[in-house]
TIKE-893471 format. One line per field, with one value per residue (C-alpha): x, y, z. Coordinates in nm, 2 decimals. Each point is the difference from the previous one (the first is absolute). Example, Ala and Ser with C-alpha at 12.3 -4.5 7.8 and 13.67 -1.06 7.14 Angstrom:
2
u: (1.23 0.14)
v: (-0.45 0.34)
w: (0.78 -0.07)
***
This chain:
220
u: (16.21 -0.09 -0.24 -0.24 0.02 -0.33 -0.04 -0.02 -0.26 -0.20 0.09 -0.11 -0.33 -0.08 0.02 -0.22 -0.25 0.09 -0.11 -0.34 -0.13 0.12 -0.20 -0.27 -0.04 0.04 -0.28 -0.23 0.05 -0.04 -0.37 -0.12 0.08 -0.16 -0.28 -0.01 -0.20 -0.21 -0.13 -0.10 -0.19 -0.19 -0.07 -0.35 -0.12 0.20 0.02 -0.30 -0.40 -0.31 -0.37 -0.23 -0.07 -0.31 -0.06 0.08 -0.02 0.38 0.30 0.31 0.42 0.27 0.32 0.32 -0.06 -0.17 -0.07 -0.08 -0.22 -0.12 -0.05 -0.25 -0.22 -0.10 -0.08 -0.25 -0.14 -0.07 -0.15 -0.25 0.10 0.03 -0.05 0.25 0.42 0.18 0.43 0.23 0.32 0.31 0.18 -0.21 -0.37 0.06 0.14 -0.28 -0.33 0.22 0.03 -0.36 -0.12 0.19 -0.23 -0.29 -0.10 -0.17 0.23 -0.27 -0.09 0.33 0.12 0.37 0.20 0.39 0.12 -0.05 0.43 -0.14 -0.23 -0.21 0.01 -0.11 -0.35 0.07 -0.02 -0.27 -0.20 -0.17 0.00 -0.24 -0.22 -0.04 -0.12 -0.27 0.23 -0.22 0.26 0.27 0.24 0.39 0.19 0.39 0.24 -0.11 0.32 -0.10 -0.38 -0.04 0.21 -0.18 -0.33 0.14 0.06 -0.35 -0.21 0.12 -0.02 -0.24 -0.24 -0.31 0.04 -0.03 0.31 0.05 0.32 0.02 0.37 0.28 0.02 0.35 -0.01 0.37 0.10 0.19 0.37 -0.02 -0.21 0.38 0.21 -0.20 -0.09 -0.24 0.22 0.15 -0.31 -0.19 0.29 0.02 -0.41 0.03 0.20 -0.28 -0.28 0.13 0.08 -0.38 -0.13 0.18 -0.03 -0.41 -0.04 0.23 -0.21 -0.37 -0.16 0.20 -0.15 -0.32 0.09 0.08 -0.22 -0.26 0.13 0.04 -0.43 -0.07 0.29 0.16 0.33 -0.08)
v: (7.78 0.21 0.30 0.17 0.41 0.09 0.25 -0.27 -0.19 0.30 0.07 -0.34 0.06 0.22 -0.08 -0.30 0.23 0.20 -0.31 -0.17 0.43 -0.02 -0.39 0.14 0.34 -0.23 -0.27 0.33 0.10 -0.29 0.01 0.27 -0.02 -0.30 0.12 0.37 -0.16 -0.24 0.29 0.17 -0.24 -0.04 0.39 -0.06 -0.22 -0.02 0.39 0.20 -0.08 0.17 0.02 0.05 0.41 0.11 0.33 0.15 0.26 0.13 -0.11 -0.09 0.10 -0.11 0.24 -0.18 -0.03 0.34 0.07 -0.36 0.02 0.38 -0.14 -0.32 0.24 0.27 -0.23 -0.14 0.25 0.16 -0.35 0.12 -0.34 0.25 0.34 0.08 -0.09 -0.08 0.03 -0.23 0.09 0.17 -0.02 0.19 0.08 0.41 -0.14 -0.20 0.22 0.20 -0.19 -0.15 0.44 -0.01 -0.31 0.18 -0.15 0.29 0.12 0.02 -0.38 -0.12 -0.05 -0.13 -0.24 0.13 -0.15 -0.42 -0.11 -0.39 -0.20 -0.07 0.38 0.12 -0.26 0.09 0.33 0.08 -0.20 0.30 0.17 -0.24 -0.04 0.35 -0.01 -0.29 -0.16 -0.31 -0.16 0.13 -0.07 -0.03 0.12 -0.13 -0.16 -0.31 -0.20 0.22 -0.08 -0.35 0.11 0.34 -0.17 -0.23 0.30 0.17 -0.27 -0.02 0.33 0.15 -0.35 0.21 0.08 -0.22 0.08 -0.02 -0.05 0.17 0.03 0.20 -0.32 -0.09 0.15 -0.19 -0.35 -0.17 0.03 0.37 -0.04 -0.17 0.28 0.25 0.24 -0.28 -0.35 0.10 0.14 -0.33 -0.20 0.14 0.05 -0.42 0.05 0.24 -0.18 -0.23 0.16 0.26 -0.39 -0.01 0.25 -0.02 -0.29 0.17 0.29 -0.12 0.05 0.31 0.10 -0.10 0.26 0.24 0.02 0.01 0.33 0.15 -0.13 0.22 0.29 -0.02 0.05 0.27)
w: (12.35 -0.27 0.15 -0.22 0.08 0.12 -0.30 -0.24 0.22 0.02 -0.42 -0.10 0.27 -0.24 -0.29 0.12 0.06 -0.31 -0.19 0.20 -0.05 -0.39 -0.04 0.18 -0.20 -0.39 0.19 0.05 -0.30 -0.15 0.15 -0.11 -0.36 -0.05 0.25 -0.15 -0.36 0.21 0.25 -0.31 -0.17 0.26 0.18 -0.20 0.12 0.39 0.01 -0.16 0.07 -0.19 0.07 -0.19 -0.09 0.21 0.07 0.36 0.17 0.06 -0.21 0.27 -0.21 0.14 -0.01 -0.20 -0.34 -0.01 -0.40 -0.07 0.28 -0.03 -0.36 0.08 0.31 -0.26 -0.24 0.28 0.13 -0.35 -0.03 0.19 0.23 0.33 0.04 0.26 0.05 0.30 -0.12 0.34 0.05 0.08 -0.29 -0.25 0.05 -0.01 -0.36 -0.06 0.06 -0.26 -0.23 0.07 -0.03 -0.36 -0.07 0.03 0.36 0.21 0.27 0.23 0.01 0.07 0.38 0.07 0.30 -0.05 0.35 -0.08 -0.10 -0.17 -0.06 0.32 0.14 -0.40 0.20 0.34 -0.09 -0.23 0.21 0.24 -0.32 -0.17 0.30 0.00 -0.31 0.08 -0.27 -0.14 -0.31 -0.10 -0.36 0.10 -0.26 0.01 -0.18 -0.17 0.20 0.31 0.02 0.19 0.32 -0.05 0.04 0.26 0.25 -0.09 -0.03 0.38 0.15 -0.18 0.02 -0.02 -0.30 -0.37 -0.17 -0.37 -0.18 -0.30 -0.06 -0.20 -0.30 -0.16 -0.40 -0.03 -0.03 0.27 -0.14 -0.01 0.34 0.09 -0.14 0.14 0.28 0.09 0.08 0.29 0.21 -0.18 0.13 0.39 0.00 0.08 0.32 0.07 -0.09 0.26 0.26 0.01 0.02 0.29 0.21 -0.14 0.17 0.26 0.08 -0.08 0.32 0.06 -0.39 0.12 0.23 -0.17 -0.24 0.28 0.18 -0.37 -0.05 0.32 -0.11 0.32 -0.25 -0.23)
***
């Protein structure tokens, strides 16, 4: 009777596992390659939201893609769409403020919230500031493919405020987007949006309580 050494058996098992992982990797790669073009094509319909341009009490610009969002906020401010600007986000809020001032926005009319680390916190941490300022209508400025998730977060947290979405628009073709810096961000926006939709439903009661607390200034 022939006995297979234990070391050979272990090596055989490792080879099988490596093949399984390689197969899984190939399957995931094929899925990503096939779904990536579709994600880009559907992004404008699925991920973006735009509302009619109306004047508001304030422009809320989110950190992230600082240069384009700062330019959009400055353009709206100069057009008289709102007298004040709130910048939200810990990554580049001070840079955006500096950029807005360089673009001609009055520095005394700019407020910053530099603690939030994600979109949900953008809405959560901005809410008490907006309530203290007695804001009733606000314009939200972010990237077009981030606008639906951002609007959902702000509408959930600051439900007493009417939100207007005037995002930074794309100025290149889908082909250029796919191979540009925004392509991977758009691809990642789909699972992020799904998670935010689920969290928004799970936190429905919590969000309502937060809004009431913010309205009374208890978390100011």
